[in-house]
N, C-alpha and C positions, 0 to 999 in steps of 0.2 A: 176249507180253504185256509191256506197258511198266510196269516196276516203278520206284517212286521212294520216297524217305523223306520224311515230313512230320513236323515237330516241332510239337506243340501244347502249350503250357504246360509245356515241358520233357519231354513224353512223346513218344517216337518211334514213329510208325506206319510200317509198310511196306505200301504199297498198289500194286495194279495200277490204272493210270489210262489208260484207252484211249478214244479218240474225243472228240468235242466235241458239245455240245448239252445238253438237259435231263439232270441227273444221276440215275443209278440206283446206289444204294449197296447192295452185297450182302454180308451178314454170314453167315459160316460157323459151324459147330459143331464137335463132337468126332468123330473126329480130322481136322479139315479145315484148309484154308488158303484164302487168297484164290484160289489155283490151282484150288480146287474149283469155281469159277465160270468156268473158262476158256472153256467153250462159250458161256455166256451173254454174257461180256464181248465176244467177237468179234461175236456176232449183234447186240448192242445198238449197238456202235460203228458197225457197217456200216449200221445203220438210223437214224443221226443222233442217238444218245444218248451221254452221257459215262458210261462204265461204270467204276465205282469198286469194287474188290474188295480190302478190307484184310485182311491177316493180323490176326485179332482179338487183343486183349490176351493175352499169355502164349504166343502162337504165332509161329513163324517169326522174322522179323527185327523184328517189333514188340516193344516193351518188355514186360517182365514186371511186373505190378503188385506192390506191396509187401505188401499184406494181402489176406486173403480178402474183406473188405468191398469192395475195389476191383474185384472180379469181379461184384458185384451188378448186376442189370440196370439200375437207375436210374443207378448210377455210370458204367457203360459208355455208356448212352444220353446222358448229359451230355457224355461225352468225344466221342461222335460228332457232337453239336451243335458242339462246339469244332472238330472236324475240318472240318465243313461251312464254318464261319466262315473258317478258315484257307485253305480251297480257294476261297473267294469265292462260295459257293453259298448262296442263301437257303433253298431247299427241295429235297427230293429224294424220289424213290420209294425206299423201303427194302424190301429183300428179305431174309428171314431163314430160314435152314435150321437145324434142330436147335436148339442153344443160341442161334443167331442169331435165331430166331423170337421168343422172349420179349423179347430186347433190342429188336427192331424194333417189337413191339407196345407196349413200354414207351415208346419214343419217340413213337408215335402217341398214347398216352394223356397223356404229360407234356409233350410239345412238338408238339401237332397242327399248329401253324402252320408247322412245319419239314418236315412230311410231306405230300407231294402224293398219295401212294398207298402201299399196304402189300401185300406179297406174302409169304405164309407157306407155306413148304415143309416138309412132313412133320409139323409140330406145329400142331394146331388151336388157335385162341385159347381159353384157359381162363380165364374171368373170375373164377371162384370160388376163394378161398384154401383150402388144405388145412385140415381141422378141428384139426390138431395140428402140432407141429413136424415138418417133412418127415423129418429124420434119424431121428426116433423111429418114424415110420410105415414107413420103409424097413427099419429094424432088425427090426420085427415081421414083415414079409414075408420077410426073409432067414432067419428061423427055420424057414421052410417049404421054401425052395429058394434056390439061388444067385441073387443079385441084384447086378448090377454096380454099380448106383447106391449100394448100401450098401457094397460092397467098396471103392469108391473114396473113401469118406468119411475114412478114417484116413490122415493125411498120412504119406507115405513108403512105405507098404506096396505099393500098386499101382505107384507110381513105380519102385520097385526092380525089380519084376517086368517091367514093360513096357520100361523103359530098357535092360534087359539084352539084349533081342532085338527091336528095333523092326521088323525085316523080318518076322519070324515073326508078331508081333502084328498088324501092319497087314494082312498077307496073310490071316490068319484072320478078322479083324474085318470087313474090307471084304466078304469072301465071306459071312460069317454075317449081316450086315445087308442084303445085297442080296436081290433077288427070287429068287435061286437057292437060298436056304436058308430054312427055317422057324426063325427066331431063338428063338422061345419053347421050342424043344426043349431049350435050355440049362437051362431050369427043372427038368429032370429030375434035375439034379445038386444035391447039398446044398451049403450054404455051408461047412460045417465041413471044414477041410483042403484047400480048393480055392482056387487063384488063377484069374485070368481065362483064362490059357492052358490050364489044366486042363480047362475046360469048353467052350471055343470049338472048333468043328469043324475038321478038316483041310480045306484049301482046294485046289481043282484048280489046276494050273499056269497061269500067265499066258502069253499075253494072254487076256483075257476079252472078251466082246462090247462091254463098256462101259469097259474099263480096259486100256490098253496096258502093255507092260513098261516103256517109257520114262516114262510117267505115274506108274506105281507107284514106280519108282526115285526119282522126284523127291520123293515123300512120304517115302520111306525116308531119303534124304539129309538132308532138313530135320529130321525127328524124331530122327535119329541125332545131329544137331548140337545140338538144343535139349532133348531129353528130353521127357517127357510131363507134367511137373508143372504147367506153365501150363494145359494143357487140363484136367487133373484138378481143378485148383482151382476151375474153373467148377462142378463137382459139389459141391464143399465150400462153395459159396456158396448152396446151396439154403435153408438156414436164414436166412441174411442176407436173401435175397429175400423170404422169408415174413414176416420181421419188418418189412421196409421197405415192404411193399405193402399195409398195412392200409387205407389210404385208397383203394386201387384195387379193393377187393373188389366184384365184380359190375359194374364200370364198363363201359359200352359203348364200342366203338371207332367213331368217327364218320367216319373217312377212308375213301375207297374201298379195298376190300380184295379180294384174290384168294387162294384156297387151292388148293394142288396137293400131292398125295401119291401114293405108290405103293400099289397095292392090297395088296401083301405087306409093307408097312412095319410092323414090330412096334409102332411108336408108335401106330398106329391100333388094332391089336389090344389093346394095353394100355389105351388111352383108352376104347374101346368106342364103339358107334354113337351113344350119347347125347351124346358130346363134340361131334360134328358138329352135332347139333341145338342144343346149347347155344351153339355158336359162331354159328349162324344167328340165334339170338335176340339175341345180344349185339353183332352187327355189322350194323346196319341197311343199310349200303351194301356188302353182300357181293355181289360181281359174278360169282362163280363158285366152285363146289366141284368140282374135277376129280380123280378117282381113276383113276390110270393102271394098267391091268391088267398084271400080270406084273412091275411094278417094285417095288423094295424101298425102303430108307431113303434111298439116295443118288439121289433121283429126278432131280435136275438133271444128274447124270452118266450115269445109266442110261438116261434117256429125253430126251437133249438136244433132239432135233428137236421133240418135242411140247411140252416145257417152253418152249422158245424161242418157239414159235408162240403159246402162251397168254400168255407174258410180254409179247411185243411187241404183241399185240392189246390187252392191258390198258393198257400204258403209252402206247400211241398214242392211246387213247381218252380219256386224262386231260387235264385242263387243267393242264399242268405249269408254266405260266408265271404263273398267278394263283392264285386260290383253287380248291380241288379242286371239280370240277363233274361233271355227268352228261353 
């Protein structure tokens, strides 16, 4: 993968920039990197597209934002528009996985003229705001069982635990969120007295069918150098996102959109089947909902061949040079 640094308004991005042609920008989540799209980057570049996979703010060699508000979806979306400008691109297909999904759909809502297509991985578009501040809702759930989203809210607590042993944490979490484990079993544990490593399952030795030892070691090297605070701060921006998205409540996404997820992804289990129906209502140009059997949360890494086929079919069918079309 061809990595480079790009400075936009004093903010340094580290991006994988591969191939030439219509751009596809791929946004990762926690605990990911631009490297999480290594399979898609090569497939896109080989098919005549420019594959752009940044380390998102707070990750890898990309700069770490100063305040929690800087991790809010609209702020990051604005930064990605600036990145497009600096790279000389008018419009792009945006792909988002995990936290990258709401950033990508925020771009489609606030800057539709810059988005020729939208691909959501793992997280279905949720047009409706929570009825109360997210941190309060998470705290209520955490009184019943361990909830990582709540545990991550307090600055410094999870950071210290995860930074102390990145290899063990990543090994367990990658397994727990994959199709080889039922992640919601973690909910059998109480919040009181438990950190994340106390509730995550032990993981089988590497390599796995979808992750080699060398690939895993790359993640370990990066997070050992950076720590996890940047990634955790995305969780701490939930309230900021809630406050800053009042005007988007119920808003439809008008750009062509594709959704792909693993059938064993805990995000789908937590969202419920109604979430997919709500997405269908709110995305009039939804061109596919693909649930891949046996796959978990890291669908683009666990099922690269299927995801690449779906992604390439989608982007090839778009009018990526003018207005989005059918």
